[in-house]
C-alpha positions as CSV (number, residue, x, y, z in Angstrom):
1,M,-31.4,-17.7,10.0
2,N,-31.8,-14.5,11.9
3,V,-29.3,-11.3,12.0
4,S,-29.0,-11.9,15.4
5,R,-26.8,-14.6,15.0
6,L,-25.4,-13.8,12.5
7,L,-21.0,-14.8,12.4
8,I,-19.3,-12.3,10.2
9,T,-15.5,-12.3,9.8
10,I,-13.4,-9.1,8.4
11,D,-10.0,-10.3,8.1
12,G,-7.3,-8.0,6.6
13,P,-3.9,-6.4,6.8
14,A,-2.6,-3.8,9.5
15,G,-4.3,-0.7,9.0
16,S,-6.9,-1.9,6.9
17,G,-9.6,-0.3,9.1
18,K,-11.0,-3.7,10.3
19,S,-11.4,-2.8,14.1
20,T,-12.9,0.5,13.7
21,T,-15.6,-1.6,10.7
22,A,-16.3,-4.8,12.2
23,R,-17.3,-2.9,15.8
24,E,-19.5,-0.4,13.9
25,V,-20.8,-3.0,11.9
26,A,-21.7,-4.8,14.9
27,R,-23.2,-2.0,16.4
28,V,-25.8,-1.7,13.3
29,L,-26.7,-5.1,13.4
30,G,-27.1,-5.6,16.8
31,L,-24.1,-8.3,17.1
32,A,-20.8,-8.1,19.9
33,H,-17.7,-7.4,18.0
34,L,-15.0,-9.8,19.1
35,D,-11.5,-7.9,18.4
36,S,-8.8,-10.6,18.2
37,G,-6.1,-8.8,17.8
38,A,-7.0,-7.4,21.2
39,L,-6.5,-10.4,22.6
40,Y,-2.9,-11.5,20.7
41,R,-2.3,-7.7,22.2
42,A,-2.5,-8.7,26.1
43,L,-1.2,-11.9,25.7
44,T,2.2,-9.9,24.4
45,L,1.5,-7.0,27.1
46,A,1.7,-10.2,29.5
47,L,5.0,-11.5,28.1
48,L,6.2,-8.2,28.4
49,R,5.5,-7.9,32.1
50,T,6.9,-10.9,33.2
51,G,10.3,-10.0,31.7
52,T,10.3,-12.5,29.2
53,P,12.6,-11.7,26.5
54,E,10.7,-11.5,22.7
55,E,14.0,-13.7,21.5
56,E,12.5,-16.5,23.9
57,W,9.0,-16.3,23.0
58,E,9.3,-18.8,20.4
59,G,10.0,-21.8,22.4
60,L,7.1,-21.0,24.3
61,E,5.2,-24.1,25.6
62,A,1.4,-24.0,26.5
63,G,2.0,-24.6,30.3
64,T,3.9,-21.4,30.3
65,L,0.9,-19.4,28.6
66,E,-1.9,-21.1,30.5
67,D,-1.0,-19.8,33.2
68,L,-1.4,-16.6,32.0
69,D,-5.1,-15.0,33.3
70,I,-6.4,-14.0,30.1
71,A,-10.2,-13.8,29.6
72,L,-13.2,-12.1,27.3
73,E,-15.4,-10.5,29.5
74,P,-19.2,-9.4,27.6
75,R,-20.2,-5.9,27.3
76,E,-22.5,-4.0,25.8
77,G,-21.7,-4.1,22.5
78,G,-18.8,-6.7,22.7
79,F,-16.3,-7.9,24.5
80,E,-13.2,-6.4,27.1
81,V,-10.4,-8.6,27.6
82,L,-9.2,-8.6,31.0
83,L,-5.5,-9.7,32.0
84,E,-5.5,-10.7,36.0
85,G,-9.1,-10.1,35.8
86,E,-8.2,-6.7,35.4
87,S,-8.8,-4.4,32.2
88,V,-6.0,-3.4,30.5
89,G,-7.5,-1.1,27.5
90,P,-5.3,1.7,26.3
91,E,-2.0,-0.6,27.2
92,L,-2.7,-2.8,24.7
93,R,-2.3,-0.1,21.5
94,S,0.9,1.0,23.2
95,F,4.7,1.3,20.9
96,E,5.6,-1.7,23.0
97,V,2.9,-3.7,22.3
98,T,2.5,-3.3,18.2
99,R,6.0,-3.9,17.9
100,G,6.1,-7.1,19.6
101,V,2.7,-8.5,18.5
102,S,3.4,-9.7,15.4
103,R,6.4,-11.7,16.5
104,L,4.3,-13.5,19.1
105,A,1.2,-14.5,16.7
106,G,3.3,-16.3,14.5
107,V,4.0,-18.9,17.5
108,A,2.4,-22.1,17.1
109,A,1.5,-22.2,21.2
110,V,-0.1,-18.6,21.2
111,R,-2.6,-19.7,18.3
112,R,-3.8,-22.4,20.2
113,R,-3.9,-20.8,23.4
114,L,-6.8,-18.2,22.0
115,I,-8.7,-20.2,19.4
116,D,-10.9,-22.1,21.6
117,L,-11.3,-18.8,23.9
118,Q,-12.3,-16.9,20.5
119,R,-15.1,-19.9,19.2
120,S,-16.9,-19.9,22.5
121,V,-18.3,-16.5,22.2
122,A,-20.2,-17.1,19.2
123,E,-21.6,-19.9,20.6
124,E,-23.7,-17.5,22.5
125,V,-24.5,-14.4,20.8
126,G,-23.9,-13.4,17.1
127,I,-20.0,-11.7,16.1
128,V,-18.9,-9.9,14.0
129,A,-15.0,-10.7,14.7
130,D,-12.0,-9.1,12.8
131,G,-8.3,-10.1,12.5
132,R,-5.9,-11.9,10.4
133,D,-7.1,-15.5,10.5
134,M,-10.7,-15.4,11.7
135,G,-12.6,-16.5,7.8
136,T,-9.6,-19.1,7.4
137,V,-8.9,-21.3,10.7
138,I,-11.4,-19.4,13.7
139,F,-14.7,-19.5,11.6
140,P,-14.3,-21.2,8.7
141,H,-17.9,-21.6,8.2
142,A,-19.0,-17.3,8.9
143,H,-22.2,-16.9,7.3
144,L,-20.3,-13.9,5.8
145,K,-16.9,-13.5,5.6
146,V,-15.2,-9.8,4.4
147,F,-11.5,-9.2,3.1
148,L,-10.7,-5.4,3.7
149,T,-7.8,-3.5,1.9
150,A,-6.4,-0.4,1.6
151,S,-2.9,0.9,-0.3
152,L,0.0,1.3,2.2
153,A,0.1,4.8,2.3
154,E,-3.5,5.2,3.8
155,R,-2.9,2.3,6.0
156,A,0.2,3.9,7.2
157,R,-1.4,7.3,7.8
158,R,-4.8,5.6,9.6
159,R,-2.0,3.7,12.2
160,L,-0.8,7.1,12.9
161,L,-3.5,8.7,13.9
162,Q,-5.2,5.9,15.8
163,E,-1.7,5.8,17.8
164,A,-2.1,9.6,17.9
165,R,1.8,9.9,16.5
166,P,2.3,12.4,13.6
167,A,1.2,11.8,10.6
168,D,3.6,13.9,8.5
169,P,5.5,12.8,5.5
170,A,8.5,11.3,7.6
171,G,6.2,10.3,10.0
172,V,4.0,8.4,7.5
173,R,7.2,6.8,5.2
174,E,8.6,5.0,8.6
175,E,4.9,3.7,9.3
176,I,5.2,2.4,5.6
177,E,8.1,0.1,5.9
178,R,6.8,-1.2,9.7
179,I,3.4,-2.2,8.0
180,R,5.5,-3.2,5.0
181,Q,7.5,-5.9,7.6
182,R,4.9,-6.2,9.1
183,D,3.0,-7.9,6.0
184,E,5.5,-10.1,5.0
185,A,5.6,-11.1,8.7
186,D,1.9,-11.6,8.5
187,A,2.1,-14.0,5.2
188,G,5.4,-15.1,5.4
189,R,4.5,-17.4,8.6
190,E,3.9,-21.2,8.9
191,I,1.2,-20.9,11.6
192,A,-2.0,-19.2,10.2
193,P,-0.5,-16.8,7.9
194,L,-2.5,-14.3,6.4
195,R,-4.9,-15.1,3.6
196,R,-7.8,-13.6,2.0
197,P,-10.6,-16.7,2.4
198,P,-11.2,-17.8,-0.9
199,D,-15.2,-17.2,-0.4
200,A,-14.6,-14.4,1.0
201,I,-16.1,-10.6,-0.1
202,E,-12.9,-8.3,-1.0
203,I,-13.0,-4.6,-0.3
204,D,-10.8,-2.1,-0.7
205,T,-11.0,1.3,1.5
206,T,-8.3,3.5,-0.2
207,S,-10.9,6.0,-1.5
208,L,-14.1,5.0,0.6
209,T,-15.4,6.9,3.5
210,F,-16.3,5.0,6.7
211,E,-19.5,4.7,6.1
212,E,-19.6,3.5,2.5
213,Q,-17.3,0.8,3.9
214,V,-19.9,-0.2,6.6
215,G,-22.7,-0.1,4.6
216,R,-21.5,-2.3,1.9
217,I,-21.2,-4.9,4.5
218,V,-24.2,-4.0,6.3
219,L,-26.0,-4.5,3.4
220,E,-24.5,-7.8,2.2
221,A,-25.4,-9.4,5.4
222,R,-28.7,-8.2,5.7
223,R,-29.1,-9.3,1.6
224,R,-27.8,-13.0,2.8
225,V,-30.3,-13.3,5.6
226,A,-33.1,-11.8,3.1
227,E,-32.1,-14.3,0.7
228,G,-31.2,-17.6,2.5
229,L,-28.2,-17.5,2.0
230,T,-26.6,-18.2,5.3
231,G,-24.3,-21.2,6.2
232,E,-24.7,-23.5,9.3
233,D,-24.0,-23.0,12.6
234,C,-20.5,-21.8,12.6
235,A,-19.0,-22.0,16.0
236,G,-16.7,-24.6,15.1
């Protein structure tokens, strides 16, 4: 197995540093970064734009979701999520989308809508995929699975900084409660709940520098390639 064909999954709860870590691991290894959360955010944004009430999301049917034009466009270092053929960029990180995405992610039809799209990109290139069910559902035969964790306080601080909101003590306390509720929703949902894959390497990033957590994953990926410990084709 060549490094360029590796499939690495990085899962973890909100604010654990999945996306930024996965993006840098992909850059260092010369792989493509797949941010699964961006897909769920895109669907959330699409539904918000249609004006569909959130209380009706759980009853969404496949036909309705298929009508939402969402695609992954290859870009240098990864993929860009397009809605109706257009880039949505910063809108994916808006407060309204962040508030609604967990609710939508628990809908079975939503996860079925996105599973093939995510798997299809791994058929062409090596990727680093981050999310909450990458190693358990989407890519169960990944060559390397990583599960990131961090303390609630640290995760809250990171989320506030990511969204350019004040990271003062009061803001951190409020964000801790939001993240706690998100954790409960992610872990308690019937469809693809947040779980640590049994064969994943767990890394607590609370006291690690960004370079340290990236370095650990890159080192493990290269070790597995050198020792021939990677699995078989992972597209399924």
